C-alpha positions as CSV (number, residue, x, y, z in Angstrom):
1,M,-13.0,-19.4,30.5
2,R,-13.2,-23.1,31.4
3,L,-10.0,-25.0,32.2
4,E,-10.5,-27.5,29.4
5,E,-10.8,-24.7,26.8
6,M,-7.8,-23.0,28.2
7,R,-5.8,-26.3,28.1
8,S,-6.9,-26.9,24.5
9,F,-5.9,-23.4,23.5
10,M,-2.5,-23.7,25.2
11,H,-2.0,-27.0,23.4
12,E,-2.7,-25.4,20.1
13,L,-0.4,-22.6,20.9
14,V,2.4,-25.0,21.7
15,L,1.8,-26.8,18.4
16,E,1.9,-23.5,16.5
17,T,5.1,-22.2,18.1
18,N,7.0,-24.4,20.5
19,L,6.9,-25.1,24.2
20,R,9.4,-22.5,25.3
21,D,7.9,-19.7,23.3
22,A,4.4,-20.4,24.5
23,S,5.6,-20.6,28.1
24,A,7.4,-17.3,27.7
25,L,4.1,-15.7,26.4
26,V,2.3,-16.6,29.6
27,G,5.2,-16.3,32.0
28,L,5.5,-19.9,33.0
29,G,8.3,-22.3,33.0
30,H,8.3,-24.7,30.0
31,E,7.9,-27.7,32.4
32,A,5.0,-26.1,34.2
33,L,3.3,-25.5,30.8
34,R,4.0,-29.0,29.6
35,K,2.4,-30.4,32.8
36,F,-0.7,-28.1,32.4
37,V,-1.2,-29.1,28.7
38,N,-0.8,-32.8,29.5
39,G,-3.3,-32.6,32.3
40,E,-0.8,-33.3,35.1
41,T,-1.6,-29.9,36.7
42,D,-5.2,-29.6,37.8
43,R,-5.5,-25.8,38.3
44,P,-2.8,-23.2,37.7
45,H,-2.5,-20.1,39.8
46,E,-5.1,-17.4,39.2
47,R,-2.4,-15.0,37.7
48,T,-1.4,-17.7,35.3
49,R,-5.0,-18.3,34.3
50,R,-5.5,-14.6,33.8
51,R,-2.5,-14.3,31.5
52,M,-3.6,-17.4,29.5
53,G,-7.1,-15.8,29.2
54,N,-5.7,-12.5,28.1
55,L,-3.5,-14.2,25.5
56,F,-6.5,-16.1,24.3
57,L,-8.5,-12.9,23.9
58,E,-5.5,-11.2,22.0
59,R,-5.3,-14.1,19.6
60,Q,-9.1,-14.0,19.0
61,K,-8.9,-10.3,18.2
62,L,-6.1,-10.9,15.8
63,S,-7.9,-13.6,14.0
64,A,-11.1,-11.5,13.9
65,A,-9.1,-8.6,12.4
66,E,-7.6,-10.8,9.8
67,G,-11.1,-12.0,8.8
68,D,-12.3,-8.4,8.5
69,S,-9.5,-7.1,6.3
70,R,-10.5,-5.9,2.9
71,P,-9.4,-8.0,-0.1
72,V,-6.6,-6.3,-2.0
73,A,-7.0,-6.0,-5.8
74,G,-4.2,-7.5,-7.8
75,Q,-2.1,-5.2,-9.9
76,L,-3.3,-4.7,-13.5
77,K,0.3,-4.3,-14.6
78,L,0.9,-8.0,-13.9
79,Q,-2.1,-9.0,-16.0
80,L,-1.6,-6.7,-19.0
81,P,1.3,-6.3,-21.4
82,R,4.3,-4.4,-20.1
83,G,4.4,-0.6,-20.5
84,L,1.7,1.9,-20.0
85,E,0.9,2.4,-23.7
86,A,0.8,-1.3,-24.5
87,A,-1.4,-1.9,-21.5
88,R,-3.8,0.9,-22.5
89,D,-4.0,-0.5,-26.1
90,A,-4.9,-3.9,-24.7
91,V,-7.6,-2.5,-22.5
92,R,-9.0,-0.4,-25.3
93,A,-9.0,-3.4,-27.7
94,E,-10.9,-5.6,-25.2
95,F,-13.5,-2.9,-24.6
96,E,-13.8,-2.3,-28.4
97,A,-14.6,-6.0,-28.9
98,L,-17.1,-5.8,-26.0
99,R,-18.8,-2.8,-27.6
100,Q,-19.0,-4.5,-31.0
101,A,-20.5,-7.6,-29.4
102,D,-23.2,-5.7,-27.4
103,P,-23.5,-2.0,-28.5
104,D,-26.3,-1.3,-26.1
105,R,-24.2,-2.0,-23.0
106,P,-23.9,1.5,-21.3
107,T,-21.5,0.4,-18.5
108,A,-18.7,-0.5,-20.8
109,A,-17.6,3.1,-21.4
110,A,-17.6,3.9,-17.7
111,L,-15.8,0.7,-16.8
112,E,-13.2,1.3,-19.5
113,K,-12.6,4.8,-18.2
114,W,-12.2,3.6,-14.6
115,L,-9.9,0.8,-15.6
116,L,-7.6,3.1,-17.6
117,R,-7.5,5.6,-14.7
118,R,-6.6,2.8,-12.3
119,L,-3.9,1.6,-14.7
120,E,-2.4,5.1,-15.0
121,E,-2.3,5.3,-11.2
122,E,-0.4,2.1,-10.9
123,Y,2.2,3.3,-13.4
124,A,2.4,6.7,-11.7
125,R,3.3,5.0,-8.3
126,E,6.1,3.2,-10.0
127,Q,9.4,4.8,-9.2
128,P,12.2,4.1,-11.7
129,Y,15.7,3.3,-10.6
130,P,17.9,6.4,-10.4
131,E,20.2,6.8,-13.3
132,E,23.9,6.1,-12.6
133,K,26.0,9.2,-12.2
134,P,29.1,9.4,-14.3
135,A,32.3,8.7,-12.5
136,R,34.0,11.8,-11.1
137,R,37.0,13.0,-12.9
138,R,40.3,13.3,-11.1
139,K,41.9,16.7,-10.8
140,S,44.4,17.2,-13.6
141,G,48.1,16.9,-12.8
142,K,47.7,14.2,-10.2
143,K,48.4,10.6,-10.9
144,P,46.1,7.9,-9.7
145,P,47.5,5.8,-6.9
146,A,49.3,2.6,-8.0
């Protein structure tokens, strides 16, 4: 990695975090990193350059992994009326209107079935809050503390 690219990368890292955190990541003092970023230091030690290069590669892997992540579908529960039955009715009504508009559309039934199954899965994952237990009764004959 060329020194100018490394200097630019370290400058960006300092802007993202701060001087002390960036210097801790590469094992330099904050003043030494400041001098390197500002161009006052011509060539840091080989171990320091290696650590900066490794940090650069780690950051590149992380940004590449973020770009490769699959998009997550939004929850249907947030888009449809509350409650499983009300949401089912809304989905069925939409698909009924679609079937009436274009009765020759074969994918509507399969899509409706898939959407309803997905909706049921979302509601099945939902865990209700536990019910409150009734207060325990005191043993008879003893007075509560005052």
